[in-house]
KOLNU-819907 format. One record per residue: y, x, z of N, C-alpha, C, O in turn; residue in three letters. Coordinates in pm, 1 decimal, always signed. Example, Ala and Ser with C-alpha at 12.3 -4.5 7.8 and 13.67 -1.06 7.14 Angstrom:
# KOLNU-819907
      nc2      nc1      nc3     cac2     cac1     cac3      cc2      cc1      cc3      oc2      oc1      oc3 residu
   -569.0  +1319.0   +780.0   -450.0  +1230.0   +780.0   -330.0  +1320.0   +780.0   -331.9  +1423.6   +846.5    ala
   -225.0  +1285.0   +708.0   -106.0  +1367.0   +714.0     +3.0  +1290.0   +787.0   +113.8  +1340.9   +803.9    ser
# end
This chain:
# KOLNU-819907
      nc2      nc1      nc3     cac2     cac1     cac3      cc2      cc1      cc3      oc2      oc1      oc3 residu
 +10501.6 +11085.5  +5976.7 +10465.0 +10957.6  +5921.5 +10387.6 +10877.6  +6026.4 +10294.2 +10928.7  +6088.1    met
 +10426.3 +10755.3  +6045.3 +10359.9 +10665.7  +6140.3 +10241.7 +10598.9  +6069.3 +10252.7 +10555.6  +5954.6    ile
 +10129.3 +10591.7  +6139.7 +10012.5 +10527.9  +6079.0  +9942.2 +10439.4  +6181.4  +9965.8 +10449.7  +6301.8    cys
  +9855.9 +10352.8  +6131.0  +9779.7 +10262.5  +6217.0  +9686.8 +10343.5  +6307.0  +9648.2 +10455.6  +6273.9    ala
  +9651.9 +10284.9  +6420.8  +9563.4 +10350.9  +6515.8  +9434.4 +10395.5  +6447.4  +9378.9 +10324.6  +6363.5    tyr
  +9388.6 +10513.9  +6484.9  +9264.0 +10568.4  +6431.5  +9167.5 +10593.9  +6547.0  +9204.0 +10658.8  +6645.1    lys
  +9045.9 +10543.7  +6536.2  +8946.4 +10563.6  +6640.7  +8917.4 +10711.3  +6665.7  +8882.2 +10749.5  +6777.4    asp
  +8932.0 +10794.7  +6562.5  +8900.3 +10936.5  +6579.0  +9000.4 +11010.8  +6667.9  +8973.0 +11123.7  +6708.6    glu
  +9115.3 +10950.7  +6699.1  +9210.6 +11018.5  +6786.7  +9148.0 +11049.1  +6923.1  +9169.6 +11157.3  +6977.6    trp
  +9072.3 +10956.8  +6977.8  +9007.6 +10981.1  +7106.3  +8903.8 +11092.7  +7093.4  +8892.6 +11177.9  +7181.5    gln
  +8829.0 +11091.9  +6984.9  +8730.2 +11197.2  +6959.9  +8800.2 +11332.3  +6942.0  +8754.2 +11433.7  +6994.6    thr
  +8910.1 +11333.4  +6868.5  +8987.2 +11456.5  +6850.6  +9034.6 +11511.1  +6985.0  +9028.6 +11631.6  +7009.2    asp
  +9081.6 +11422.6  +7071.5  +9122.6 +11465.8  +7205.6  +9004.9 +11525.9  +7281.4  +9017.3 +11633.8  +7339.3    phe
  +8892.0 +11457.9  +7281.5  +8773.7 +11506.5  +7354.3  +8730.2 +11643.3  +7302.7  +8689.3 +11729.3  +7380.7    glu
  +8738.8 +11663.5  +7171.1  +8704.3 +11793.6  +7112.2  +8799.0 +11901.8  +7162.0  +8754.6 +12008.6  +7204.4    thr
  +8930.2 +11874.8  +7157.1  +9028.1 +11971.7  +7204.7  +9011.5 +11998.5  +7354.0  +9023.1 +12112.4  +7399.2    glu
  +8984.7 +11893.9  +7429.2  +8964.6 +11908.9  +7574.0  +8849.0 +12004.4  +7601.4  +8860.8 +12093.2  +7685.9    lys
  +8738.8 +11987.4  +7531.7  +8622.4 +12074.6  +7550.8  +8654.9 +12219.2  +7513.0  +8615.9 +12312.3  +7583.4    ala
  +8725.8 +12237.6  +7402.7  +8763.3 +12372.5  +7360.0  +8855.0 +12440.1  +7461.9  +8833.5 +12555.3  +7499.4    leu
  +8956.4 +12367.8  +7505.7  +9052.1 +12422.8  +7601.5  +8982.9 +12455.8  +7733.1  +9002.9 +12563.6  +7789.0    ile
  +8902.0 +12363.6  +7782.0  +8831.7 +12383.2  +7908.4  +8741.0 +12506.4  +7902.8  +8731.8 +12581.3  +8000.0    thr
  +8675.0 +12526.9  +7790.5  +8585.5 +12641.0  +7775.2  +8661.0 +12773.2  +7763.3  +8611.7 +12876.6  +7808.3    ala
  +8779.5 +12771.1  +7703.7  +8851.7 +12894.0  +7671.7  +8953.8 +12934.2  +7777.7  +8974.9 +13053.3  +7800.6    gln
  +9017.5 +12837.0  +7842.5  +9121.3 +12866.7  +7941.5  +9055.0 +12919.5  +8068.3  +8962.6 +12856.9  +8120.2    tyr
  +9100.1 +13031.8  +8117.8  +9032.0 +13098.1  +8228.5  +9077.5 +13053.5  +8366.7  +9032.5 +13108.8  +8467.0    gln
  +9164.3 +12956.3  +8373.6  +9208.5 +12902.4  +8501.8  +9164.2 +12757.2  +8514.9  +9104.4 +12700.3  +8423.6    gly
  +9194.7 +12699.1  +8629.7  +9165.9 +12557.1  +8650.5  +9272.8 +12474.4  +8581.0  +9392.3 +12499.2  +8597.3    asp
  +9229.0 +12375.6  +8503.1  +9322.8 +12288.6  +8433.3  +9259.1 +12151.6  +8416.9  +9142.0 +12140.0  +8380.8    ile
  +9337.9 +12048.0  +8444.1  +9295.8 +11910.4  +8416.4  +9367.3 +11867.4  +8289.2  +9484.8 +11898.9  +8270.5    glu
  +9297.8 +11796.2  +8201.9  +9355.2 +11757.7  +8073.4  +9349.2 +11607.1  +8054.8  +9248.6 +11542.7  +8084.5    leu
  +9460.1 +11552.2  +8004.6  +9472.8 +11408.2  +7985.0  +9530.5 +11381.0  +7846.7  +9622.2 +11449.8  +7801.8    phe
  +9476.3 +11280.4  +7780.1  +9528.1 +11235.6  +7650.7  +9649.0 +11147.6  +7679.6  +9637.4 +11045.8  +7747.8    his
  +9765.4 +11186.9  +7627.6  +9889.1 +11111.9  +7651.7  +9954.1 +11076.7  +7519.2  +9907.7 +11118.3  +7413.0    ile
 +10060.1 +11001.0  +7525.9 +10136.3 +10967.3  +7406.3 +10075.7 +10850.4  +7330.7  +9978.5 +10788.8  +7374.4    gly
 +10135.4 +10821.9  +7217.2 +10098.5 +10701.4  +7142.3  +9956.8 +10703.8  +7086.9  +9896.0 +10597.9  +7071.7    ser
  +9901.7 +10822.0  +7056.2  +9764.0 +10825.2  +7004.6  +9661.9 +10793.5  +7113.9  +9544.5 +10771.0  +7084.4    thr
  +9705.6 +10791.6  +7238.4  +9616.6 +10759.2  +7350.4  +9607.0 +10608.9  +7375.0  +9525.4 +10564.3  +7455.7    ala
  +9690.1 +10530.7  +7305.7  +9695.4 +10385.5  +7328.7  +9625.7 +10314.4  +7212.6  +9676.8 +10310.6  +7100.7    val
  +9509.4 +10258.9  +7241.0  +9431.3 +10191.7  +7137.5  +9512.4 +10077.2  +7075.5  +9568.9  +9992.9  +7145.3    lys
  +9515.8 +10077.7  +6942.8  +9584.3  +9972.4  +6869.0  +9729.9 +10001.3  +6836.4  +9791.1  +9928.0  +6758.7    gly
  +9786.5 +10106.2  +6893.8  +9927.4 +10137.8  +6873.1  +9946.2 +10225.9  +6749.2  +9870.0 +10320.1  +6727.2    leu
 +10046.2 +10195.3  +6670.2 +10082.5 +10282.4  +6558.0 +10138.6 +10412.3  +6615.4 +10203.2 +10411.4  +6720.2    tyr
 +10113.9 +10524.0  +6546.8 +10155.9 +10653.3  +6600.9 +10163.7 +10758.5  +6491.7 +10112.0 +10740.4  +6381.4    ala
 +10230.0 +10869.5  +6525.1 +10222.7 +10987.9  +6440.4 +10084.2 +11048.2  +6462.1 +10028.3 +11038.3  +6571.3    lys
 +10029.6 +11109.9  +6359.4  +9895.2 +11167.3  +6367.4  +9900.1 +11303.0  +6438.2  +9873.3 +11407.0  +6378.1    asp
  +9934.4 +11299.5  +6565.9  +9946.5 +11419.8  +6647.5  +9891.8 +11388.7  +6786.7  +9934.2 +11292.4  +6850.6    cys
  +9798.6 +11469.8  +6832.7  +9738.5 +11448.5  +6963.8  +9823.7 +11520.3  +7068.3  +9844.3 +11641.3  +7059.8    ile
  +9872.8 +11445.4  +7166.5  +9946.0 +11503.1  +7279.1  +9853.8 +11512.1  +7398.2  +9785.9 +11415.8  +7433.9    asp
  +9852.4 +11629.3  +7459.4  +9766.8 +11653.6  +7575.1  +9852.8 +11702.1  +7690.7  +9936.8 +11790.6  +7674.8    ile
  +9830.4 +11642.6  +7806.9  +9894.0 +11686.7  +7930.6  +9794.5 +11774.0  +8004.4  +9682.8 +11731.3  +8033.5    leu
  +9835.5 +11896.8  +8034.6  +9755.6 +11985.8  +8117.8  +9820.7 +11996.5  +8254.1  +9942.5 +12011.1  +8264.3    gly
  +9740.0 +11989.4  +8359.2  +9790.7 +12000.1  +8496.1  +9720.6 +12119.4  +8561.9  +9597.8 +12126.2  +8567.2    val
  +9801.4 +12212.6  +8611.5  +9749.6 +12333.0  +8675.6  +9805.6 +12344.1  +8817.5  +9903.9 +12278.7  +8852.1    val
  +9741.1 +12428.2  +8899.0  +9789.3 +12448.4  +9036.1  +9910.4 +12540.9  +9039.7 +10001.6 +12519.9  +9119.6    his
  +9912.3 +12643.6  +8953.7 +10022.6 +12739.2  +8949.8 +10071.6 +12756.1  +8806.7 +10004.8 +12819.6  +8725.2    gln
 +10186.2 +12700.4  +8776.1 +10242.1 +12709.8  +8641.7 +10267.5 +12855.5  +8601.7 +10257.0 +12890.4  +8484.1    leu
 +10300.6 +12939.1  +8698.1 +10329.2 +13079.6  +8669.6 +10208.4 +13152.6  +8611.4 +10225.8 +13254.4  +8544.4    ala
 +10088.1 +13104.4  +8634.4  +9966.9 +13168.7  +8581.9  +9945.2 +13142.0  +8433.5  +9872.1 +13216.4  +8368.0    asp
 +10006.5 +13038.4  +8379.8  +9979.5 +12996.8  +8241.9 +10013.8 +13106.8  +8141.3  +9935.6 +13132.4  +8049.8    val
 +10126.4 +13170.5  +8156.2 +10166.3 +13275.4  +8061.4 +10063.1 +13387.6  +8056.8 +10034.4 +13441.6  +7949.9    ala
 +10007.8 +13422.4  +8172.0  +9907.7 +13528.9  +8177.3  +9773.8 +13486.2  +8118.2  +9693.8 +13571.2  +8079.2    asn
  +9748.7 +13358.1  +8111.0  +9621.9 +13306.5  +8058.9  +9635.8 +13247.7  +7919.1  +9540.6 +13190.5  +7866.1    leu
  +9753.7 +13261.2  +7859.1  +9781.2 +13201.2  +7727.8  +9690.0 +13254.7  +7618.7  +9663.6 +13184.2  +7521.2    ala
  +9641.3 +13376.8  +7632.3  +9556.9 +13437.0  +7528.2  +9433.0 +13353.3  +7498.1  +9386.3 +13351.1  +7384.2    his
  +9380.2 +13285.4  +7597.2  +9264.9 +13198.8  +7574.4  +9298.0 +13083.8  +7481.3  +9214.7 +13043.5  +7400.1    gly
  +9417.7 +13031.1  +7492.1  +9460.1 +12920.4  +7406.8  +9504.0 +12968.8  +7269.7  +9479.5 +12901.6  +7169.5    leu
  +9568.8 +13084.8  +7264.1  +9608.5 +13137.4  +7133.9  +9485.3 +13172.3  +7050.4  +9490.5 +13166.7  +6927.6    thr
  +9375.6 +13207.9  +7115.5  +9250.3 +13234.8  +7043.6  +9196.4 +13108.8  +6975.6  +9117.8 +13118.1  +6881.4    ala
  +9238.2 +12991.4  +7022.8  +9197.7 +12863.5  +6963.0  +9292.5 +12818.4  +6852.1  +9271.3 +12713.7  +6790.8    leu
  +9396.0 +12896.6  +6826.6  +9492.2 +12860.1  +6722.6  +9620.2 +12799.5  +6775.1  +9705.4 +12757.8  +6696.6    gly
  +9635.8 +12793.5  +6906.8  +9759.8 +12742.3  +6964.8  +9867.3 +12849.2  +6960.5  +9838.9 +12967.8  +6977.5    tyr
  +9991.1 +12806.8  +6937.8 +10107.3 +12895.3  +6948.2 +10173.4 +12870.0  +7082.8 +10206.4 +12756.4  +7116.7    arg
 +10192.2 +12976.0  +7158.4 +10255.5 +12966.1  +7289.5 +10406.8 +12965.8  +7270.6 +10462.5 +13056.5  +7208.8    tyr
 +10472.7 +12863.6  +7324.0 +10617.3 +12850.1  +7306.1 +10693.3 +12849.0  +7438.6 +10809.4 +12808.4  +7442.9    lys
 +10629.3 +12892.8  +7545.3 +10690.3 +12899.0  +7677.2 +10738.6 +12758.8  +7718.3 +10668.8 +12660.4  +7694.2    ser
 +10855.6 +12749.2  +7779.2 +10906.3 +12619.1  +7824.8 +10953.0 +12531.2  +7708.8 +10951.0 +12408.6  +7719.3    ala
 +10994.2 +12592.2  +7600.3 +11040.4 +12523.9  +7478.9 +11143.8 +12415.9  +7511.3 +11136.8 +12303.1  +7462.6    tyr
 +11239.6 +12454.6  +7595.1 +11351.7 +12365.5  +7624.5 +11334.5 +12273.7  +7744.4 +11427.6 +12201.6  +7780.5    gly
 +11218.8 +12274.9  +7805.9 +11196.7 +12189.4  +7923.4 +11152.5 +12277.7  +8039.6 +11037.4 +12321.0  +8046.2    ile
 +11244.4 +12303.0  +8129.5 +11215.1 +12386.2  +8245.7 +11101.3 +12324.0  +8327.5 +11098.4 +12202.9  +8349.4    glu
 +11009.1 +12407.4  +8371.7 +10897.4 +12359.2  +8452.3 +10776.6 +12318.7  +8369.6 +10681.4 +12260.5  +8421.6    gly
 +10780.8 +12349.8  +8240.6 +10669.7 +12317.8  +8150.7 +10631.5 +12443.9  +8074.8 +10716.0 +12529.8  +8049.6    arg
 +10505.3 +12454.8  +8038.8 +10458.0 +12554.1  +7942.6 +10405.0 +12474.2  +7823.7 +10329.8 +12378.2  +7840.9    glu
 +10444.4 +12514.3  +7703.8 +10416.2 +12433.4  +7584.8 +10342.0 +12515.6  +7480.0 +10374.5 +12631.6  +7454.8    tyr
 +10242.4 +12453.2  +7420.2 +10163.9 +12512.4  +7312.4 +10154.1 +12410.5  +7199.4 +10149.5 +12290.0  +7224.4    phe
 +10151.0 +12458.0  +7076.8 +10128.9 +12367.1  +6964.2 +10024.7 +12428.0  +6871.7 +10007.3 +12549.6  +6865.0    ser
  +9957.2 +12340.4  +6801.6  +9851.4 +12381.0  +6709.7  +9874.4 +12307.6  +6578.5  +9890.6 +12185.6  +6577.6    lys
  +9875.8 +12381.1  +6467.7  +9904.4 +12320.5  +6338.7  +9779.5 +12276.9  +6263.0  +9782.5 +12176.2  +6192.2    gln
  +9669.3 +12351.6  +6277.1  +9550.1 +12320.0  +6198.3  +9507.2 +12175.0  +6221.3  +9483.0 +12102.3  +6124.9    gln
  +9497.9 +12133.0  +6343.6  +9485.4 +11992.4  +6381.6  +9606.5 +11969.5  +6468.7  +9612.0 +12021.9  +6580.0    arg
  +9703.3 +11893.5  +6422.8  +9830.7 +11879.1  +6492.9  +9807.0 +11835.4  +6637.5  +9766.5 +11722.2  +6664.2    lys
  +9833.3 +11928.1  +6730.0  +9815.3 +11903.5  +6873.2  +9932.2 +11965.3  +6947.9  +9975.0 +12076.6  +6917.0    val
  +9983.5 +11892.5  +7046.4 +10086.0 +11943.8  +7136.6 +10026.3 +11944.1  +7276.7  +9977.8 +11841.5  +7324.4    his
 +10029.9 +12058.7  +7341.7  +9976.3 +12074.4  +7477.3 +10092.4 +12104.6  +7571.3 +10157.7 +12208.4  +7560.6    leu
 +10116.8 +12012.3  +7663.3 +10225.2 +12021.7  +7760.7 +10161.4 +12050.3  +7896.0 +10085.3 +11967.6  +7946.3    his
 +10190.4 +12164.7  +7955.6 +10129.5 +12199.8  +8083.5 +10235.7 +12198.8  +8192.6 +10341.4 +12260.7  +8180.1    ile
 +10204.3 +12126.7  +8300.1 +10291.1 +12116.8  +8416.1 +10212.1 +12152.3  +8540.9 +10089.2 +12145.8  +8542.7    phe
 +10284.1 +12189.4  +8644.0 +10221.1 +12217.0  +8772.6 +10192.9 +12086.0  +8844.3 +10272.7 +11992.5  +8837.2    gln
 +10080.4 +12079.1  +8913.1 +10045.8 +11961.1  +8992.7 +10162.2 +11927.0  +9085.3 +10221.4 +12015.2  +9147.5    ala
 +10193.8 +11799.6  +9093.5 +10303.6 +11753.7  +9177.4 +10436.1 +11738.1  +9105.3 +10529.9 +11680.9  +9160.8    gly
 +10446.2 +11788.1  +8982.0 +10569.9 +11773.3  +8905.7 +10596.6 +11624.7  +8882.2 +10507.2 +11550.8  +8840.9    asp
 +10718.3 +11582.1  +8908.3 +10752.9 +11439.3  +8896.5 +10734.0 +11384.9  +8754.8 +10711.6 +11264.9  +8738.6    lys
 +10742.2 +11468.4  +8653.4 +10727.4 +11421.5  +8515.9 +10584.7 +11380.7  +8481.8 +10561.9 +11307.2  +8385.8    arg
 +10490.8 +11427.4  +8558.9 +10351.4 +11385.7  +8536.2 +10337.3 +11236.7  +8560.9 +10279.0 +11165.2  +8479.4    ile
 +10389.7 +11190.2  +8671.2 +10381.7 +11048.2  +8705.4 +10468.3 +10962.2  +8615.5 +10443.7 +10842.3  +8602.3    ala
 +10570.9 +11022.3  +8552.6 +10662.2 +10947.5  +8466.9 +10621.4 +10950.6  +8321.0 +10701.0 +10912.9  +8234.9    asn
 +10501.2 +10993.9  +8290.5 +10456.0 +10993.7  +8152.1 +10512.5 +11107.6  +8069.4 +10525.0 +11095.7  +7947.5    gly
 +10547.2 +11219.9  +8135.6 +10595.3 +11338.9  +8064.4 +10728.0 +11313.1  +7993.5 +10740.9 +11338.1  +7873.7    asn
 +10827.1 +11262.8  +8068.6 +10960.5 +11232.7  +8012.7 +11016.3 +11349.8  +7936.9 +11127.0 +11341.8  +7883.7    asp
# end
């Protein structure tokens, strides 16, 4: 369901960012992406997060930190070069790519 922009989307992102940063045992940069990141834009009530890591191959070995937060690890989930996690309790999609991946600059096509 599409809904009007909600100010709490940014707060929800910041909360998830803090949780992920504290729990993930590797280096990761996190960015709020997608329609909920654009103030004033109508969107689905789902927070999309882009994670950028130095070595994508390390993510699978460190997934336990994210699963402890309620994320489900879905591996590439149809997009080669990505590691994907989703969370249902607070609808969140976490897309992790390796630094330098062309899709980062293209808005996660």
